[in-house]
C-alpha positions in Angstrom: -15.9 -20.1 -7.2 -12.3 -21.0 -6.6 -11.1 -24.6 -7.0 -9.6 -24.9 -3.5 -7.8 -27.9 -2.2 -10.7 -29.3 -0.2 -12.7 -29.4 -3.5 -9.9 -31.3 -5.1 -9.9 -33.8 -2.2 -13.7 -34.1 -2.5 -13.3 -34.9 -6.2 -10.7 -37.6 -5.4 -13.2 -39.1 -2.8 -15.9 -39.1 -5.5 -13.5 -40.9 -7.9 -12.6 -43.5 -5.2 -16.3 -44.1 -4.8 -17.0 -44.3 -8.4 -14.2 -46.8 -9.1 -15.2 -49.0 -6.1 -12.2 -48.3 -3.9 -14.7 -47.1 -1.4 -17.7 -49.3 -1.8 -21.4 -48.4 -0.9 -22.2 -49.2 2.6 -18.5 -49.5 3.7 -16.8 -47.1 6.0 -14.2 -44.9 4.5 -10.7 -44.8 6.1 -10.0 -42.7 9.2 -9.1 -39.1 9.3 -5.4 -39.6 9.8 -5.3 -42.4 7.1 -7.1 -40.0 4.6 -4.9 -37.1 5.5 -1.8 -39.2 4.7 -3.3 -40.6 1.6 -4.1 -37.2 0.1 -1.3 -35.2 1.8 -3.6 -32.7 3.3 -4.3 -31.3 6.7 -7.1 -32.2 9.0 -9.3 -29.1 8.3 -9.0 -29.5 4.5 -10.1 -33.1 4.8 -13.0 -32.2 7.1 -14.3 -29.7 4.6 -13.9 -32.2 1.7 -15.8 -34.9 3.7 -18.5 -32.3 4.7 -18.9 -31.4 1.0 -19.3 -35.0 0.1 -21.9 -35.4 2.8 -23.8 -32.4 1.4 -23.7 -33.9 -2.0 -25.1 -37.2 -0.8 -22.1 -39.5 -1.3 -21.2 -40.0 2.4 -23.0 -40.2 5.7 -21.6 -39.7 9.1 -22.6 -42.2 11.9 -21.9 -40.8 15.4 -19.3 -42.9 17.2 -18.7 -45.2 14.3 -17.3 -43.2 11.4 -18.2 -42.1 7.8 -19.8 -44.4 5.3 -20.4 -44.4 1.6 -24.1 -44.0 0.9 -25.9 -46.7 -1.0 -26.8 -44.9 -4.2 -25.7 -44.6 -7.8 -23.0 -42.2 -8.7 -24.1 -39.0 -10.5 -24.3 -39.6 -14.3 -22.2 -36.5 -14.9 -19.4 -37.9 -12.6 -19.4 -34.6 -10.7 -20.8 -33.4 -7.4 -24.6 -32.9 -7.5 -25.6 -29.6 -9.0 -28.0 -28.8 -6.1 -25.0 -28.7 -3.7 -24.8 -25.2 -2.3 -21.8 -23.7 -3.9 -20.5 -22.0 -0.8 -21.7 -24.4 1.8 -18.6 -25.8 3.5 -20.4 -26.8 6.7 -17.4 -27.4 8.9 -18.6 -28.9 12.3 -17.8 -26.5 15.2 -15.3 -27.7 17.8 -16.6 -27.5 21.4 -16.1 -23.9 22.7 -15.0 -22.6 19.3 -15.6 -18.8 18.7 -18.2 -18.7 15.9 -18.9 -14.9 15.7 -17.9 -13.0 12.5 -17.9 -9.2 12.7 -18.9 -7.1 9.7 -17.8 -3.5 9.9 -19.5 -1.1 7.5 -19.4 2.7 7.1 -23.1 3.1 6.1 -25.7 0.4 6.9 -28.2 2.3 4.7 -26.4 1.9 1.4 -28.5 -0.2 -1.1 -25.4 -2.1 -2.2 -24.6 -3.2 1.3 -28.0 -4.7 1.9 -27.2 -7.3 -0.9 -23.7 -7.8 0.3 -25.0 -8.5 3.9 -27.4 -11.0 2.6 -24.6 -12.9 0.8 -22.4 -12.9 3.8 -25.2 -14.0 6.1 -26.2 -16.9 3.9 -22.7 -18.4 3.8 -21.9 -17.8 7.5 -25.3 -19.2 8.7 -24.8 -22.3 6.5 -21.5 -22.8 8.3 -22.9 -22.3 11.8 -21.5 -18.7 12.3 -23.1 -15.7 13.9 -22.9 -12.4 12.0 -22.3 -9.4 14.1 -22.8 -6.1 12.2 -21.2 -2.8 13.3 -21.7 0.5 11.6 -19.1 3.3 11.9 -21.3 6.0 10.4 -18.2 7.4 8.7 -16.8 8.4 12.1 -13.0 7.8 12.5 -13.4 7.9 16.4 -16.1 5.3 16.3 -14.0 3.2 14.0 -11.1 3.5 16.4 -13.2 2.3 19.3 -14.5 -0.7 17.3 -11.0 -1.7 16.4 -9.7 -1.4 19.9 -12.5 -3.5 21.2 -11.6 -6.2 18.7 -8.1 -6.3 20.1 -9.5 -6.9 23.6 -12.3 -9.2 22.4 -11.4 -10.7 19.0 -14.1 -12.3 16.9 -13.4 -15.5 14.8 -13.0 -13.3 11.8 -13.5 -9.8 10.4 -14.9 -8.3 7.2 -14.0 -4.6 7.2 -14.9 -1.5 5.2 -12.8 1.4 6.3 -14.2 4.9 7.0 -13.8 7.0 3.8 -12.0 4.2 1.9 -10.6 6.6 -0.7 -8.6 8.4 1.9 -5.6 7.5 3.9 -7.1 6.6 7.3 -5.6 7.7 10.7 -6.7 4.3 12.0 -4.7 2.2 9.4 -1.9 1.4 12.0 -4.5 0.1 14.4 -6.2 -1.8 11.6 -2.9 -3.4 10.6 -2.6 -4.7 14.2 -6.2 -6.1 14.2 -5.5 -7.8 10.8 -2.3 -9.4 12.2 -4.1 -11.1 15.0 -7.3 -12.4 13.5 -8.4 -13.6 10.0 -9.6 -10.4 8.2 -10.6 -9.1 4.9 -11.1 -5.6 3.4 -14.4 -5.4 1.5 -15.7 -3.0 -1.2 -12.1 -2.3 -2.3 -10.1 -3.3 -5.4 -6.5 -2.8 -4.1 -5.4 -2.2 -0.5 -1.6 -2.3 0.2 -0.7 -4.7 3.0 -4.3 -5.9 3.5 -6.1 -8.9 1.9 -9.2 -7.9 -0.1 -11.8 -9.3 -2.6 -11.6 -7.3 -5.8 -14.7 -5.7 -7.4 -13.1 -4.9 -10.8 -14.7 -1.4 -10.7 -12.0 0.0 -12.9 -12.7 -2.5 -15.6 -16.5 -1.9 -15.3 -16.1 1.9 -15.6 -13.8 1.5 -18.5 -16.6 -0.6 -20.2 -19.1 2.2 -19.6 -16.7 4.9 -21.0 -15.9 2.7 -24.1 -19.6 2.3 -24.8 -20.3 6.1 -24.7 -17.2 6.6 -27.0 -18.5 4.1 -29.5 -21.8 6.1 -29.5 -19.8 9.0 -30.6 -19.1 11.0 -27.4 -15.8 12.7 -27.3 -16.2 15.0 -24.3 -17.5 13.1 -21.2 -18.0 14.4 -17.8 -17.9 12.6 -14.5 -19.5 12.9 -11.0 -17.6 10.6 -8.5 -17.2 10.4 -4.8 -13.6 11.4 -3.9 -13.9 9.9 -0.4 -14.7 6.3 -1.6 -12.2 4.0 -3.1 -14.9 2.9 -5.6 -15.2 6.5 -6.8 -11.5 6.8 -7.4 -11.2 3.5 -9.0 -14.1 4.1 -11.4 -12.5 7.4 -12.3 -9.3 5.5 -13.2 -11.4 3.3 -15.5 -12.8 6.4 -17.3 -9.2 7.7 -17.8 -8.1 4.3 -19.2 -10.8 4.6 -21.8 -9.9 8.1 -22.7 -6.2 7.2 -23.2 -7.1 4.1 -25.2 -9.1 6.2 -27.6 -6.6 9.1 -27.5 -9.2 11.6 -26.2 -8.3 14.6 -24.2 -8.8 14.7 -20.5 -10.3 17.9 -19.3 -10.1 18.5 -15.5 -13.1 20.9 -15.5 -15.3 18.1 -16.7 -14.9 16.2 -13.6 -17.0 17.0 -10.5 -16.0 15.5 -7.2 -18.3 15.1 -4.2 -18.4 13.8 -0.7 -20.9 10.8 -1.0 -22.9 11.5 2.1 -23.6 15.0 0.9 -24.5 14.3 -2.7 -27.8 16.1 -2.2 -25.9 19.3 -2.0 -24.9 18.8 -5.6 -28.4 18.8 -6.9 -30.0 21.7 -5.0 -32.4 23.9 -7.0 -30.0 26.7 -7.4 -27.4 24.1 -8.7 -23.7 23.6 -8.2 -21.5 26.0 -10.1 -19.0 23.3 -11.1 -21.8 20.9 -12.2 -23.7 23.6 -14.2 -20.5 24.6 -16.0 -19.6 20.9 -16.7 -23.0 19.8 -17.9 -23.1 22.5 -20.5 -19.9 21.5 -22.0 -20.1 17.7 -22.2 -22.4 15.3 -24.2 -22.4 12.6 -21.6 -22.0 12.2 -17.8 -20.7 9.1 -15.9 -21.9 8.9 -12.4 -20.5 7.4 -9.2 -23.5 5.0 -9.0 -27.2 4.6 -10.0 -28.5 6.7 -7.2 -26.4 9.7 -8.3 -27.4 9.1 -12.0 -31.1 9.0 -10.9 -30.7 12.2 -9.0 -28.8 13.9 -11.8 -31.5 12.9 -14.3 -34.1 14.5 -12.1 -32.0 17.6 -11.7 -31.5 17.9 -15.5 -35.3 17.5 -16.0 -35.9 20.6 -13.9 -33.3 22.4 -16.1 -35.4 21.4 -19.2 -32.4 19.1 -20.3 -33.6 15.8 -21.9 -31.9 12.5 -21.3 -30.6 11.0 -23.6 -31.7 13.4 -26.4 -29.6 16.4 -25.1 -27.2 14.5 -22.8 -26.5 11.0 -21.9 -26.2 9.8 -18.3 -24.9 6.4 -17.1 -24.7 5.0 -13.5 -23.1 2.0 -11.8 -24.4 -1.1 -9.8 -27.5 -2.1 -11.8 -29.6 -1.3 -8.7 -33.4 -0.4 -8.4 -32.4 3.2 -8.9 -31.4 2.3 -12.5 -35.0 1.5 -13.3 -36.9 4.5 -11.8 -38.1 7.0 -14.4 -35.6 6.9 -17.3 -34.0 3.4 -17.4 -30.3 3.9 -16.7 -27.5 2.3 -18.7 -25.2 0.9 -16.0 -22.8 -1.8 -14.9 -23.6 -4.9 -12.7 -22.4 -5.0 -9.2 -21.8 -8.6 -7.8 -24.0 -7.6 -4.7 -25.1 -10.9 -2.9 -22.5 -12.9 -4.9 -19.8 -10.5 -3.6 -21.0 -11.0 0.0 -20.9 -14.8 -0.5 -17.3 -14.7 -1.9 -16.1 -12.5 1.0 -17.6 -14.8 3.6 -16.3 -17.9 1.8 -12.8 -16.5 1.5 -12.8 -15.5 5.2 -13.8 -19.1 6.1 -10.9 -20.3 4.0 -8.6 -18.1 6.0 -10.0 -19.4 9.3 -9.8 -23.1 8.5 -7.0 -23.5 6.0 -3.4 -23.7 7.1 -2.4 -22.7 3.5 -2.5 -19.1 2.0 -5.7 -18.2 0.1 -5.5 -17.0 -3.5 -7.9 -14.2 -3.5 -7.5 -13.7 -7.2 -9.8 -16.7 -7.6 -12.7 -14.8 -6.2 -13.8 -12.6 -9.0 -17.0 -11.6 -10.7 -16.6 -9.8 -14.0 -18.7 -6.6 -14.5 -21.2 -6.6 -17.3 -22.6 -3.7 -19.2 -26.4 -3.2 -19.0 -27.6 -1.0 -21.8 -30.9 0.9 -21.3 -32.4 4.2 -22.3 -30.3 6.9 -20.6 -27.5 6.7 -23.2 -27.5 7.5 -26.8 -25.4 9.4 -29.5 -24.6 13.0 -28.9 -27.1 15.5 -30.4 -25.0 16.3 -33.4 -24.2 12.7 -34.2 -26.6 10.3 -36.0 -26.0 6.6 -36.2 -28.3 6.1 -39.2 
């Protein structure tokens, strides 16, 4: 969690209480006085005070002011550990728009169920209503949604573009929406001209590839979705690992798919490109755990054993990674990512200062399971 200015102000208030500058039972200075004392804006101060209330240091008395609670300071000298990490709890102004719109391409994605949960938790804690809109991968529907937001703007927007790996015809319209309301791109790692919360997919994919290489794999295949930015970025991580280990990149070992049509890749008669690739490589890196799970089932029908004959790895550490053969994978921040996105958006709404999005980051972690082992001709004994 980023150490934003309101948290620094909250820490200063705690020190004032601990040192006796603000004594138990006494009313603290007024908002204008504290703003001048700490050299911050009103919204930053309000969030700091709200955080201190949540921690149990301060209590607000309607019509009277804010008072120091009569209790001992925490032994650690820090805010109480049971304080919700993302609970800013800024009181709503009368008539203030409290609706946040979340635009997603596919509401059925297992990843987005976790992301939505994280977003909802933070927004609900701050008194916001979450409005979820699904584009179903349709550019025309996305256009109508963006045009409607120009006419009826929400308080903020969390936005996943249609086919994020492709240059969208709606980007000019999207730029106009982003210029008018606080908005963030989600499930992206780098979007020129748009604010975003990074997933570090490239780094995670490189970790997977490095692990396979350390097992002895020198020819690794990939199955990624070309229409999704996550697929392209995970492919970049794979290339990073090849270059780092001075391994040859073979284009024929890479199979690209349209994510919504992945089932076409695993039909009984097989995909020519996939069949050719899987006979040449000793390991395959998949777009996500779902693709890896389907690939393992497909290989089983071909009498190909995993990992004895070929290794398969996924991404996301989802439930799919624990069905049948336990899949080696990389963690996806999931709920935590949703919390970070919602918290960053609230920062944009309430802070007069620019938000440093680089502070919002969850590092991927490798999860080693049974689906990856050394190539058939290599023994680690």
